[in-house]
C-alpha positions in Angstrom: -2.1 -50.5 9.5 1.4 -51.7 10.4 3.6 -49.2 12.4 6.5 -47.8 10.3 9.2 -48.1 12.9 12.8 -47.7 11.7 15.1 -50.7 11.9 18.0 -48.4 12.8 17.8 -44.6 13.5 21.5 -44.0 12.9 23.3 -43.3 9.7 25.1 -46.6 9.1 28.6 -46.7 7.9 27.4 -48.5 4.7 25.2 -45.4 4.0 28.1 -43.1 4.8 30.5 -44.9 2.4 27.6 -45.3 -0.1 28.0 -49.0 -0.4 25.2 -50.8 -2.2 23.7 -54.1 -1.2 25.5 -55.9 -4.1 28.8 -54.7 -2.6 28.0 -56.0 0.9 26.4 -59.3 -0.1 29.8 -61.2 -0.4 28.2 -63.6 -3.0 31.3 -64.0 -5.1 34.4 -65.9 -4.0 36.5 -62.9 -4.8 34.7 -61.1 -2.0 34.3 -63.9 0.6 37.9 -64.9 0.1 39.3 -61.5 1.3 41.0 -61.3 4.6 38.3 -59.9 7.1 40.6 -57.0 8.0 41.0 -56.1 4.3 37.3 -56.3 3.5 35.7 -52.9 3.6 32.2 -54.2 2.9 32.4 -56.8 5.7 33.8 -54.2 8.2 30.8 -51.9 7.3 28.1 -54.4 8.3 25.8 -53.7 11.2 27.2 -56.8 13.0 30.7 -55.3 13.1 29.8 -52.1 14.8 31.5 -53.1 18.0 34.8 -53.6 16.1 34.5 -50.2 14.5 33.9 -48.7 18.0 37.1 -50.4 19.2 39.1 -49.2 16.3 38.0 -45.6 16.7 39.0 -45.8 20.3 42.3 -47.6 19.7 43.8 -45.8 16.7 44.1 -42.3 18.3 45.1 -43.9 21.7 48.1 -45.6 20.1 49.3 -42.7 18.0 49.0 -40.1 20.8 50.9 -42.4 23.1 53.6 -42.8 20.4 53.9 -38.9 20.3 54.3 -38.8 24.1 51.1 -36.9 24.6 49.7 -37.5 28.1 47.8 -34.3 29.0 45.6 -32.1 26.9 43.4 -29.0 27.2 40.3 -29.4 25.2 38.9 -26.2 23.6 35.3 -25.9 22.3 33.6 -23.0 20.5 31.8 -21.8 17.4 32.9 -22.8 14.0 31.7 -19.5 12.6 34.1 -17.0 14.2 36.9 -15.7 12.0 40.1 -13.8 12.7 40.2 -10.1 13.2 42.2 -9.7 10.0 39.6 -11.6 8.0 36.7 -9.7 9.7 38.3 -6.4 8.9 38.6 -7.4 5.2 34.9 -8.2 5.2 34.1 -4.8 6.6 36.2 -3.1 3.9 34.5 -5.1 1.2 30.9 -4.9 2.5 28.6 -2.9 0.3 24.9 -3.8 0.9 23.3 -3.2 4.3 23.1 -7.0 4.9 26.8 -7.4 4.1 27.7 -4.5 6.3 25.7 -5.9 9.2 27.2 -9.4 8.8 30.7 -7.9 8.6 30.2 -5.9 11.8 29.0 -9.0 13.6 32.0 -10.9 12.3 34.4 -8.2 13.6 32.7 -8.2 17.0 33.0 -12.0 17.3 36.6 -12.0 16.1 37.5 -11.1 19.7 36.8 -14.7 20.6 38.9 -16.1 17.7 41.8 -13.9 18.8 41.3 -14.9 22.5 41.4 -18.6 21.6 44.5 -18.0 19.5 46.1 -16.2 22.4 45.1 -19.0 24.8 46.8 -21.6 22.5 50.0 -19.5 22.5 50.0 -19.3 26.3 49.7 -23.1 26.6 52.5 -23.5 24.1 54.7 -21.0 26.0 54.3 -23.1 29.1 55.3 -26.3 27.2 58.5 -24.6 25.8 60.0 -24.5 29.3 59.1 -28.1 30.1 61.8 -30.8 29.7 59.5 -33.8 30.3 56.5 -34.7 28.1 54.8 -35.8 31.2 54.6 -32.2 32.3 53.3 -30.8 29.0 49.7 -29.8 28.2 48.7 -29.9 24.5 45.8 -28.0 22.8 43.2 -30.4 21.6 40.2 -29.3 19.5 37.5 -30.7 17.2 39.9 -29.9 14.3 37.6 -27.6 12.3 37.3 -23.9 11.7 36.5 -21.0 14.0 37.5 -21.3 17.7 39.0 -24.7 17.0 41.3 -23.3 14.3 42.2 -20.4 16.5 43.3 -22.5 19.5 45.3 -24.9 17.2 46.7 -21.9 15.4 48.0 -20.1 18.6 49.9 -23.2 19.7 51.1 -24.1 16.2 52.5 -20.6 15.6 54.6 -21.0 18.8 56.0 -24.3 17.5 54.0 -26.6 19.7 52.2 -29.9 18.8 48.4 -29.5 18.5 45.7 -32.2 18.1 42.5 -32.2 16.0 39.6 -34.7 16.4 37.5 -34.2 13.2 34.1 -35.8 12.7 32.5 -36.9 9.4 29.5 -34.7 8.7 26.9 -34.3 5.9 28.8 -31.1 4.9 32.2 -32.5 5.3 34.4 -30.8 7.9 38.0 -30.5 6.8 40.9 -30.3 9.3 42.3 -26.8 9.8 45.9 -26.3 8.7 47.2 -25.8 12.3 47.1 -29.4 13.4 50.4 -31.1 13.7 51.3 -33.9 11.2 50.2 -37.3 12.5 47.8 -35.7 15.1 44.8 -35.1 12.9 42.2 -37.8 13.5 38.8 -38.5 11.8 35.8 -40.1 13.6 32.5 -41.4 12.4 31.0 -41.8 15.9 30.4 -38.8 18.1 30.6 -40.9 21.2 34.1 -42.1 20.5 35.2 -38.6 19.6 33.8 -37.3 22.9 35.6 -40.0 24.8 38.9 -38.9 23.3 38.2 -35.3 24.2 38.0 -36.4 27.8 40.5 -39.2 28.2 43.6 -36.9 28.5 41.8 -33.6 29.3 43.1 -31.7 32.3 40.9 -28.7 31.6 38.0 -27.7 29.3 37.9 -24.2 27.9 34.6 -23.3 26.2 34.1 -20.2 24.1 30.7 -19.1 22.8 29.2 -21.6 20.4 26.2 -23.4 19.1 24.5 -26.7 19.5 27.7 -28.7 19.2 29.5 -26.6 21.9 26.6 -26.9 24.3 26.4 -30.7 23.7 30.1 -31.2 24.5 30.0 -28.8 27.4 27.0 -30.4 29.1 28.4 -33.9 28.6 31.5 -32.8 30.5 29.5 -31.2 33.3 27.4 -34.4 33.6 30.5 -36.6 33.8 32.0 -34.4 36.6 28.7 -34.0 38.5 28.1 -37.8 38.5 31.8 -38.4 39.4 32.5 -40.5 36.3 35.7 -38.5 35.9 37.8 -36.6 38.5 37.0 -32.9 38.7 38.9 -30.7 36.2 38.6 -27.0 35.5 35.6 -26.2 33.2 36.2 -22.7 32.0 33.6 -20.6 30.2 35.0 -17.6 28.3 32.7 -14.7 27.8 30.5 -14.2 30.9 27.8 -12.2 29.2 27.2 -14.9 26.6 27.1 -17.8 29.0 24.9 -16.0 31.6 22.5 -14.9 28.9 22.3 -18.3 27.2 22.1 -20.5 30.3 20.8 -19.2 33.7 22.9 -21.6 35.8 22.0 -19.8 39.0 18.2 -20.2 38.3 18.9 -24.0 37.9 20.1 -24.0 41.5 17.1 -21.9 42.6 14.7 -24.3 40.8 16.3 -27.2 42.5 17.5 -29.2 39.4 21.2 -28.8 40.3 22.9 -28.3 43.7 24.9 -25.3 44.9 28.0 -27.5 44.9 27.5 -28.1 41.2 28.2 -24.5 40.5 31.7 -25.0 41.8 32.4 -27.1 38.6 32.1 -24.0 36.4 34.5 -21.0 36.2 33.6 -17.9 34.3 36.4 -15.7 32.8 36.7 -13.0 30.2 40.2 -13.4 28.8 42.7 -16.0 27.7 45.1 -14.9 30.4 42.4 -15.5 33.1 41.7 -18.9 31.7 45.3 -19.9 31.7 45.9 -18.5 35.2 43.0 -20.6 36.5 44.7 -23.7 35.1 48.1 -22.7 36.4 46.7 -22.3 39.9 44.6 -25.5 39.8 47.7 -27.6 39.0 50.3 -25.4 40.6 52.2 -24.9 37.4 53.7 -21.5 38.0 
């Protein structure tokens, strides 16, 4: 029996765009005569994957440069958290035991939404007194709901520019409404999105989250540990959550990370503590 090994284990761009073989075959002159840069089917072929990588790297790079954005603070966290106002409405409307329990959980977790919102406003407040773009720090998120929305919202409500790096997903993620015009980007490749999270990042602020937040956090920790990037503050908001989810100290005791690696991570409880740590790190005050 022949092994049934896949030819490619990634979702191809042709699958994402739902292009059929007849559309990519280029058998008619009307297709083959198109300019290569104007030919969606050609650009979606497996052989052009390197070009698509380059385009996803280049487009945000150019546009962010045109907006004068040199420094960012990248904020991670759960997509599931909602504002206190929305959570209170759920509590008021809840009727069944399941609805009541869910609403109470939403209200408890809304503290993180409001904290991220406050953090965004603190960063924006700093930017207001800066005359040079080179001194400003801009909130950058994955562009979706939850903590991402909250951080973008806090900065947006203070009149600051905010950035969103969205990703195409099976259940499509739509940009939150608090991303500045011209600064909402969409990626197909997680790797290129992660690269942009880090290219201008001067700090990482991670709120409680799920698989995606852990993925992004540990990528950052690995880059700093292996000295692929200069050390920047990696701030984990919510000590009880992080210490319960990951026993970093036991990783040291077990010998899989060094004591020095613990210096990469900073635990805080509030938005003010997170911002104070960044202020002290870069002597902003």
